[in-house]
C-alpha positions as CSV (number, residue, x, y, z in Angstrom):
1,M,-9.8,22.7,86.8
2,K,-6.1,22.6,87.1
3,F,-3.9,22.5,84.0
4,G,-0.9,20.4,84.9
5,V,1.7,18.1,83.3
6,R,-0.9,15.3,83.0
7,E,-3.4,17.5,81.2
8,L,-0.7,18.8,79.0
9,L,0.5,15.3,78.0
10,F,-3.1,14.3,77.3
11,V,-3.6,17.3,75.0
12,L,-0.3,16.5,73.2
13,L,-1.4,13.0,72.8
14,L,-4.8,14.1,71.4
15,L,-3.0,16.3,68.8
16,A,-0.3,13.6,68.0
17,L,-3.0,11.0,67.3
18,P,-4.5,12.8,64.2
19,L,-1.0,13.8,63.0
20,G,0.4,10.3,63.5
21,S,-2.5,8.7,61.8
22,Y,-2.1,11.1,58.8
23,G,1.5,10.3,58.5
24,W,1.3,6.5,59.0
25,I,-2.1,5.7,57.7
26,F,-3.8,8.4,55.5
27,R,-0.8,9.7,53.5
28,P,0.4,6.2,52.4
29,A,-3.2,5.2,51.5
30,N,-3.6,8.3,49.4
31,E,-0.2,7.7,47.6
32,R,-1.2,4.1,47.0
33,M,-4.7,5.2,45.6
34,E,-2.9,7.8,43.4
35,G,-0.6,5.3,42.0
36,Q,-3.6,3.0,41.2
37,R,-5.3,5.9,39.5
38,R,-2.2,6.5,37.3
39,D,-2.1,2.8,36.5
40,I,-5.8,2.7,35.6
41,E,-5.3,5.8,33.3
42,V,-2.3,4.2,31.6
43,K,-4.3,0.9,31.1
44,A,-7.4,2.9,29.8
45,Q,-5.2,4.7,27.3
46,K,-3.7,1.4,26.1
47,L,-7.2,0.0,25.9
48,A,-8.4,2.9,23.9
49,S,-5.3,2.7,21.6
50,L,-6.1,-1.1,21.2
51,Q,-9.7,-0.4,20.3
52,R,-8.7,2.2,17.7
53,A,-6.4,-0.3,16.2
54,L,-9.0,-3.1,16.1
55,V,-11.6,-0.8,14.4
56,G,-10.3,-1.7,10.9
57,T,-9.8,-5.4,11.8
58,K,-13.2,-6.4,12.9
59,D,-13.6,-8.5,9.7
60,L,-10.1,-9.6,9.3
61,D,-11.0,-12.8,7.5
62,G,-13.1,-10.9,5.1
63,E,-10.2,-8.5,4.4
64,V,-7.8,-11.3,3.9
65,K,-10.3,-12.9,1.4
66,K,-10.7,-9.6,-0.5
67,L,-6.9,-9.3,-0.7
68,R,-6.4,-12.9,-2.0
69,E,-9.1,-12.3,-4.6
70,A,-7.3,-9.2,-5.8
71,V,-4.0,-11.0,-6.0
72,D,-5.7,-13.9,-7.9
73,F,-7.3,-11.2,-10.2
74,F,-3.9,-9.7,-11.1
75,K,-2.2,-13.0,-11.4
76,A,-4.8,-13.9,-13.9
77,K,-3.7,-10.9,-16.0
78,L,-0.1,-12.1,-16.0
79,P,0.5,-14.4,-18.9
80,K,3.0,-17.3,-18.5
81,H,6.4,-16.7,-20.0
82,H,5.7,-18.8,-23.1
83,E,2.5,-16.8,-23.8
84,I,4.4,-13.5,-24.2
85,H,4.5,-13.9,-28.0
86,Q,0.7,-14.0,-28.1
87,V,0.5,-10.7,-26.3
88,L,3.0,-9.2,-28.6
89,E,1.0,-10.6,-31.6
90,Q,-2.1,-8.9,-30.1
91,V,-0.3,-5.6,-30.0
92,T,0.7,-6.0,-33.6
93,K,-2.7,-6.9,-34.7
94,I,-4.2,-3.8,-32.9
95,A,-1.7,-1.6,-34.8
96,E,-2.7,-3.2,-38.1
97,K,-6.4,-2.9,-37.2
98,H,-6.0,0.9,-36.9
99,R,-3.9,1.0,-40.2
100,L,-0.6,2.0,-38.5
101,D,2.6,1.3,-40.3
102,T,4.8,-0.7,-38.0
103,K,8.3,0.4,-38.8
104,M,10.2,-1.3,-35.9
105,F,9.4,-3.9,-33.3
106,K,12.3,-5.0,-31.1
107,T,12.1,-7.0,-27.8
108,S,14.6,-6.6,-25.0
109,K,15.7,-8.9,-22.2
110,P,13.1,-9.6,-19.5
111,E,13.6,-7.8,-16.2
112,L,12.9,-10.2,-13.3
113,G,11.0,-9.0,-10.2
114,A,10.0,-11.1,-7.1
115,A,6.7,-12.5,-8.3
116,Y,6.5,-11.1,-11.8
117,A,8.8,-10.2,-14.7
118,E,8.6,-7.3,-17.2
119,Q,9.2,-7.8,-20.9
120,P,10.1,-4.5,-22.4
121,F,9.9,-3.9,-26.1
122,E,10.3,-0.9,-28.5
123,M,7.9,-0.2,-31.2
124,E,7.8,2.5,-33.9
125,V,4.6,3.3,-35.8
126,G,3.4,5.8,-38.1
127,G,0.0,6.9,-39.4
128,Q,-3.0,9.0,-38.6
129,F,-3.0,10.6,-35.2
130,S,-6.6,9.6,-34.5
131,A,-5.8,5.9,-35.5
132,Y,-2.8,6.2,-33.1
133,Y,-5.1,7.4,-30.3
134,E,-7.5,4.5,-30.9
135,F,-4.6,2.1,-30.9
136,L,-3.7,3.4,-27.4
137,L,-7.2,3.0,-26.2
138,D,-7.3,-0.6,-27.4
139,L,-4.0,-1.3,-25.9
140,E,-5.3,-0.2,-22.6
141,K,-8.2,-2.6,-23.0
142,L,-6.0,-5.7,-23.3
143,S,-6.6,-8.4,-20.8
144,R,-3.0,-8.4,-19.9
145,I,-1.1,-5.8,-17.9
146,T,0.7,-3.5,-20.2
147,K,2.5,-0.3,-19.6
148,V,3.8,2.5,-21.9
149,R,7.2,3.3,-20.4
150,V,8.2,6.0,-22.9
151,M,6.5,7.6,-25.8
152,K,7.7,10.1,-28.3
153,L,5.3,11.6,-30.9
154,E,6.5,13.6,-33.9
155,K,4.2,15.4,-36.3
156,D,4.8,14.7,-40.0
157,K,5.9,18.0,-41.4
158,Q,4.9,17.3,-45.0
159,R,1.4,15.8,-44.3
160,E,-1.2,17.3,-41.9
161,G,-2.8,14.7,-39.5
162,L,0.0,12.1,-39.8
163,M,2.6,11.4,-37.1
164,Q,5.4,9.0,-36.1
165,A,5.5,7.4,-32.6
166,K,8.4,5.8,-30.9
167,M,7.4,3.9,-27.8
168,E,8.8,1.6,-25.2
169,L,6.2,-0.9,-23.9
170,S,6.3,-3.4,-21.1
171,I,4.2,-6.6,-20.7
172,Y,4.2,-8.1,-17.2
173,F,4.2,-11.8,-17.0
174,D,4.4,-14.7,-14.3
175,T,7.8,-15.7,-13.3
176,A,6.9,-19.2,-12.5
177,A,8.2,-20.6,-15.8
178,V,10.9,-18.2,-16.7
179,P,14.1,-19.9,-17.9
180,Q,16.9,-18.9,-15.5
181,S,20.0,-17.6,-17.2
């Protein structure tokens, strides 16, 4: 067999065919498949992220209902503006029940918030420490939201077991009927 130009061109053509098909067919197809794999990975990550976010919201209606019930519960604990004097009267009765001497009782101007208002008042009482402790426990049991903002206790230096308390309390109430000033 003679190896001439014709055979050489045939061998070159046979070598060029796989190289050309790799360059024009296989490499673009591989790049396209790699791009699709990256897209699939990105979409799978987004899907996993979305599924993690949805884990807590499977019962969204139930969660909204629970939150509405909580809001209604706390709104029920907020007296109307015109009922504040009743809450203040309850605080005074609790102090009298525990035989505390009320030396001062002074209300301040209400502080308005978005959906509620706060009625601060100062109170000074004196008496047995154990009675004062019981007073605070009963104050905590009030059906209305009450907060002790500041409390200063002083021991009576002459008599054992007696004390003086200066406190600033707040009662929260509904702003629906608050007179605007």
